[in-house]
Each structure stands twice: as C-alpha cells, then as structure tokens.
C-alpha positions as CSV (number, residue, x, y, z in Angstrom):
1,M,-2.3,25.3,74.1
2,D,-3.2,27.1,77.3
3,N,-3.2,30.7,75.9
4,E,-3.4,31.1,72.2
5,L,-5.6,28.2,71.0
6,P,-8.5,28.6,73.5
7,Q,-9.0,32.1,72.2
8,L,-9.1,30.8,68.6
9,L,-10.9,27.3,69.1
10,G,-12.7,27.6,72.4
11,N,-11.8,25.8,75.6
12,L,-10.4,22.4,75.1
13,T,-13.0,19.6,75.3
14,D,-13.1,16.0,74.1
15,R,-15.3,17.1,71.1
16,N,-12.8,19.8,69.8
17,A,-9.5,18.1,70.8
18,W,-9.0,17.2,67.0
19,A,-9.0,20.9,66.2
20,Y,-6.2,21.4,68.7
21,V,-4.2,18.6,67.2
22,Y,-4.7,20.1,63.7
23,A,-3.9,23.6,64.8
24,I,-0.6,22.4,66.3
25,T,0.4,19.7,63.9
26,M,-1.2,20.0,60.5
27,W,0.7,22.0,57.8
28,A,0.4,22.9,54.1
29,E,2.7,22.3,51.1
30,K,2.8,23.9,47.8
31,H,2.2,22.2,44.5
32,D,2.0,24.2,41.2
33,G,2.0,27.4,43.1
34,K,-1.0,26.5,45.3
35,D,-1.1,25.5,49.0
36,Y,-2.7,22.1,50.0
37,L,-3.2,20.8,53.4
38,H,-0.9,17.8,54.1
39,I,-3.5,15.1,54.7
40,V,-1.9,12.7,52.4
41,E,1.8,11.9,51.7
42,S,3.6,14.4,49.4
43,D,3.7,11.9,46.4
44,K,-0.1,11.6,46.7
45,L,-0.5,15.4,46.6
46,K,1.2,15.4,43.2
47,S,-1.9,13.6,41.8
48,K,-5.1,15.2,40.9
49,A,-7.0,12.9,43.3
50,G,-4.8,13.8,46.2
51,R,-5.2,17.5,45.6
52,V,-9.0,17.2,45.2
53,L,-9.1,15.3,48.5
54,A,-6.9,18.0,50.2
55,E,-9.2,20.8,48.8
56,R,-12.2,19.1,50.2
57,A,-10.5,18.7,53.6
58,A,-9.8,22.5,53.6
59,D,-13.5,23.2,52.9
60,Y,-14.4,20.9,55.8
61,L,-12.1,22.6,58.2
62,A,-13.1,26.0,57.0
63,A,-16.7,25.3,58.2
64,N,-16.0,23.1,61.2
65,M,-12.6,23.9,62.8
66,V,-13.7,27.1,64.6
67,V,-17.1,26.5,66.3
68,G,-19.7,28.9,65.2
69,A,-17.6,30.7,62.6
70,E,-16.0,30.2,59.2
71,C,-12.2,30.3,59.1
72,D,-9.3,30.1,56.8
73,P,-7.7,26.7,57.8
74,F,-4.4,27.8,56.3
75,E,-4.2,30.5,58.9
76,V,-5.4,28.3,61.8
77,V,-3.1,25.3,61.3
78,D,0.7,24.8,61.7
79,H,1.3,26.6,65.0
80,I,4.3,24.4,65.7
81,G,5.8,25.1,62.3
82,R,5.4,28.9,62.7
83,A,7.0,28.7,66.1
84,Y,9.9,26.6,64.6
85,I,10.5,29.2,61.9
86,A,10.2,32.1,64.4
87,E,12.9,30.4,66.7
88,R,15.2,29.9,63.6
89,A,14.9,33.5,62.8
90,R,15.6,34.5,66.4
91,Q,18.8,32.5,66.2
92,G,19.8,34.2,63.0
93,F,18.9,31.3,60.6
94,G,16.6,31.4,57.5
95,P,13.5,29.4,56.8
96,P,14.3,25.5,56.7
97,Q,15.0,24.1,53.2
98,K,12.1,21.7,53.7
99,K,8.7,23.0,54.6
100,R,8.5,20.3,57.2
101,D,10.8,17.5,58.6
102,P,8.6,14.4,59.1
103,N,10.3,14.0,62.5
104,V,8.9,17.4,63.5
105,T,5.5,16.4,62.5
106,G,5.8,13.1,64.4
107,A,7.1,14.8,67.5
108,A,4.4,17.5,67.4
109,F,1.6,14.8,67.0
110,E,3.0,12.7,69.9
111,T,3.4,15.7,72.2
112,S,0.0,17.3,71.4
113,L,-1.8,13.9,72.2
114,Q,0.2,13.5,75.3
115,V,-0.7,17.0,76.6
116,I,-4.3,16.7,75.6
117,I,-4.7,13.3,77.2
118,G,-3.3,14.8,80.3
119,K,-5.6,17.7,80.4
120,L,-8.8,15.7,79.5
121,C,-8.1,12.4,81.3
122,G,-6.1,13.6,84.3
123,V,-3.2,11.2,83.5
124,I,-0.2,12.1,81.4
125,P,1.2,9.2,79.1
126,S,4.9,8.6,79.1
127,R,6.4,9.5,75.8
128,T,9.0,7.3,74.3
129,P,10.0,5.5,77.6
130,D,12.8,2.9,77.5
131,L,10.9,-0.3,76.8
132,R,13.0,-2.3,79.3
133,T,11.7,0.0,82.2
134,L,8.1,-1.3,81.6
135,Q,6.6,-4.2,83.3
136,G,6.9,-7.4,81.3
137,F,9.7,-6.1,79.0
138,E,12.6,-5.9,81.5
139,L,14.3,-8.7,79.4
140,A,13.5,-7.4,76.0
141,P,16.4,-7.5,73.6
142,Q,18.4,-4.3,74.0
143,G,17.6,-1.8,71.3
144,Y,14.6,-3.8,69.9
145,H,11.5,-1.6,69.6
146,S,13.1,0.2,72.4
147,R,11.0,3.4,72.5
148,P,7.2,3.0,72.1
149,D,5.4,6.3,71.4
150,L,2.9,6.7,74.2
151,V,2.3,4.4,77.1
152,L,-0.2,4.3,80.1
153,F,-0.3,4.3,83.0
154,G,3.3,3.8,84.3
155,P,6.2,1.4,84.4
156,R,4.6,-0.9,87.0
157,D,1.1,-0.5,85.6
158,F,1.6,-0.8,81.9
159,R,-1.7,-1.5,80.2
160,L,-2.0,0.6,77.0
161,L,0.4,1.4,74.3
162,I,-0.4,4.0,71.7
163,S,1.6,4.1,68.5
164,T,1.2,7.5,66.9
165,K,1.4,7.8,63.0
166,W,0.5,11.0,61.4
167,T,0.3,9.3,58.0
168,L,0.9,5.6,57.1
169,R,2.7,4.0,54.2
170,K,1.5,0.7,53.0
171,E,5.0,-0.8,53.0
172,R,5.4,0.0,56.7
173,I,2.2,-1.7,57.9
174,G,3.9,-5.0,58.1
175,T,6.6,-3.5,60.3
176,Y,4.0,-2.0,62.6
177,L,2.2,-5.3,62.9
178,H,5.4,-7.1,63.6
179,E,5.9,-4.7,66.5
180,S,2.5,-5.3,67.7
181,Y,3.2,-9.1,67.5
182,F,6.3,-8.6,69.6
183,Y,4.5,-6.7,72.3
184,R,1.5,-9.1,72.4
185,R,3.7,-12.2,72.6
186,R,5.3,-10.8,75.8
187,R,2.3,-9.3,77.2
188,P,-1.0,-10.9,76.0
189,D,-2.9,-8.6,78.3
190,L,-1.5,-5.4,76.9
191,Q,-3.9,-3.2,74.9
192,I,-2.3,-2.1,71.6
193,A,-3.7,1.0,69.8
194,F,-2.8,3.3,67.1
195,G,-3.4,7.1,66.8
196,V,-3.4,8.2,63.2
197,N,-4.4,11.0,60.8
198,E,-4.2,8.8,57.7
199,F,-6.8,9.5,54.9
200,Q,-6.2,6.5,52.6
201,P,-9.0,4.0,53.2
202,N,-7.1,1.0,52.0
203,I,-4.3,1.5,54.4
204,L,-6.6,2.3,57.3
205,G,-8.3,-1.0,56.4
206,H,-5.2,-3.0,56.7
207,L,-4.4,-1.7,60.2
208,S,-7.9,-1.5,61.6
209,T,-8.9,-5.1,60.7
210,D,-5.8,-6.8,61.9
211,P,-6.3,-9.0,65.1
212,L,-3.0,-7.7,66.5
213,V,-4.4,-4.3,66.9
214,D,-7.1,-3.5,69.5
215,R,-8.1,-0.1,68.2
216,V,-7.2,2.5,65.6
217,Y,-8.1,6.0,66.7
218,H,-8.4,8.7,63.9
219,V,-7.8,12.3,64.8
220,N,-11.0,13.3,62.9
221,K,-13.0,10.3,61.9
222,R,-16.0,12.6,61.2
223,M,-14.1,14.4,58.5
224,L,-12.7,11.2,57.0
225,L,-16.3,9.8,56.7
226,E,-17.5,13.0,55.2
227,L,-14.7,13.1,52.6
228,Y,-15.5,9.6,51.4
229,R,-19.3,9.9,51.8
230,P,-20.8,7.5,49.1
231,F,-23.5,8.5,46.6
232,T,-22.7,12.1,46.5
233,D,-23.2,12.1,42.8
234,V,-26.8,10.9,43.2
235,P,-29.4,13.7,43.5
236,P,-31.2,13.6,46.8
237,E,-34.5,13.0,45.2
238,Q,-33.3,10.0,43.4
239,D,-32.9,6.4,44.8
240,V,-29.5,4.8,44.4
241,P,-30.0,2.1,41.7
242,Q,-30.1,-1.2,43.3
243,S,-28.0,-2.8,40.6
244,S,-25.1,-0.5,41.5
245,L,-25.0,-1.8,45.1
246,I,-23.7,-5.4,44.3
247,E,-20.5,-7.0,43.2
248,D,-17.8,-4.8,41.7
249,H,-19.8,-1.7,40.8
250,K,-18.1,1.4,42.0
251,N,-21.0,2.4,44.2
252,A,-20.9,-1.0,46.0
253,K,-17.1,-0.7,46.5
254,D,-17.3,2.9,47.8
255,Y,-20.1,2.0,50.2
256,R,-18.3,-1.1,51.6
257,R,-15.2,1.0,52.0
258,W,-17.1,3.7,54.0
259,L,-18.9,1.2,56.1
260,Q,-15.6,-0.4,57.0
261,M,-14.1,2.9,58.2
262,R,-17.3,3.7,60.1
263,D,-17.3,0.5,61.9
264,K,-13.7,-0.3,62.4
265,L,-12.2,3.1,63.3
266,F,-12.6,5.1,66.4
267,D,-12.0,8.8,67.1
268,L,-10.4,10.9,69.9
269,T,-13.5,11.0,71.9
270,D,-13.4,7.2,72.1
271,L,-9.7,7.4,73.0
272,F,-10.4,9.6,76.0
273,A,-13.2,7.5,77.1
274,D,-11.2,4.3,76.9
275,I,-8.3,5.7,78.8
276,T,-10.7,6.8,81.6
277,S,-12.3,3.4,81.6
278,L,-9.0,1.6,81.8
279,M,-7.7,3.9,84.5
280,N,-10.8,3.5,86.7
281,T,-11.3,-0.3,85.9
282,P,-8.0,-2.3,86.2
283,E,-9.5,-5.4,84.6
284,Q,-11.1,-3.5,81.7
285,V,-10.5,-4.7,78.2
286,L,-11.1,-2.6,75.1
287,D,-14.5,-3.6,73.8
288,P,-13.9,-5.1,70.3
289,G,-17.4,-3.9,69.2
290,P,-18.1,-1.0,66.9
291,P,-17.7,2.6,67.8
292,G,-20.6,4.5,69.4
293,D,-23.3,6.0,67.2
294,A,-22.0,9.5,68.0
295,D,-18.9,8.9,65.9
296,D,-20.5,7.7,62.6
297,G,-20.1,11.0,61.0
298,L,-23.9,11.5,60.5
299,G,-25.2,12.8,63.8
300,D,-25.1,16.3,65.3
301,D,-22.3,17.4,67.5
C-alpha cells in the first residue's frame, strides 16, 4: 500500500480509497473459460445476468480505476491473491485448489479498511478485539459475538462498530441484524455500521433500511449506481413514458430501487468523514439523513 499501489493508482486519498480496496481485495473467477470479476457470489456468476453485471463492472473499472488512464482491471486487482500464490510457491506448494478462500477475502477487506482508515483519519481501528474487553460488554456471554470486525476508538472509548462484509447472503441478514440487536441492547449509544461490497440491490435494501443499522457504507457506491442506472434503454432525445413510472412497471421498479440505493447507502468518503467527526466530537451521533450530493453517482469527481 505504501510502495506498489501509489505508483499504480496515485497517492491514497479519500476519493480513490475504493480503488486501493479493490486492488488489494477484489479477484476474478473463471466461468465457461472466461474471467469475471467477483462482484457477486459464485452462484450468481453462473447466471447470464450475473455475468453481464460483472462485465459492466469490468468496463467501469477499466475507465475509472486508474485516474487519467485506461487500465485492464484484471491486471490491477487481486494483489493479495497474487502475494498469497507467490508465498505458496516460495514454500514449495502449488496454486491453491480454490481460486480464493472466502476467509482470505474477508481478512483482506478488514485489513485494507483498517490500514486505510489509519492513514486517512489518523486513528487505527482495532480489528477483531475480544468483545469482553470493550466498554459496556465486560459481562457479555463468553463466546457470544466475541470478535466484532472493526471497532473505534478504543476499549474505554468504544463508540463505533463496523462489520465488514465483502458480499452478503440474504439468509444471513437476519443473523447480522440479531448481532446488531445484541450490541444495541447493551449499548444504546453505540453506532453500528456495515462496510460492504455487495451489488445485489434487494439485499442492500434489507440491510440499509433496518433501524438497527445506523449506516451501510459501500466500497464504490458510484459504480453501484452506474451499474443500475435506470432508463438506459431510453434514447437521450426521448422522454420516459409517464405511464411506465407508476405501479409495477419495470421502469418504476428500477427507478425506485435506484433511488433507495442513492438515498440509503453511503460510501467510503462518508465513512472517513464520519470517523473524523465522531473522533473530534464525542457526543456526535451519525446523522440519519441522506448522503451528501457528492455521492449520488451523478456529479463529477
């Protein structure tokens, strides 16, 4: 992060932090002999819709990942995977049987966010601390939700918990919310957030609209909104038919879904700003209002 990536992506800032996360953590997997970025779960990449979404994501990254230049995203991502394979080779082992262990992805995501927050906010989150060492949880049941992902700011000043999930499965949302309920019951003042890279709007909707969750931060909200931008099949010179914007018409559903993601999700620039605000203002509570207009996926960088 200090040597190789700045030469490739430019110096780390709050605006290009997402590219650092992707360069470290994102990877590709092969289906029918072709590589696809792993932006949805493997079972989704087996479907045509999932592969089309991954192809559009690759196009977006090719144009936006390296400022001022086109790039091959498959050559820019997966630095942690390449380092892992190189280390195995150094020790005399062949490539792993699986392209990527989910635990490796999760650990890489947590660690990259931890380091980036430290560099941009001047405070390093604790990663997977023992829950019983944190203020307000000293008497928590042994082994129950015992290792939250990232916490700020310290054991005696525990105000923000960030649960990191590279992707989300619908059947696990209830578990995540149950954990949030456990934390909130013991510490009503605790701010509970999720850092995710999920690209399924319905799953994001379940998490981002639940009152147990203060904020959901997406690694690249701008790309998410671009991939699901509505009315792309309507020529620019034509108006969207009014009749298609009501009730159960596909246009209406797509637009409501896009607006929900725009209004309910936050991005990494919001995360860094929120951490700084919470750090400098002890009584600060995360504003439940919509994200700033710089994050709506429409404006210029």
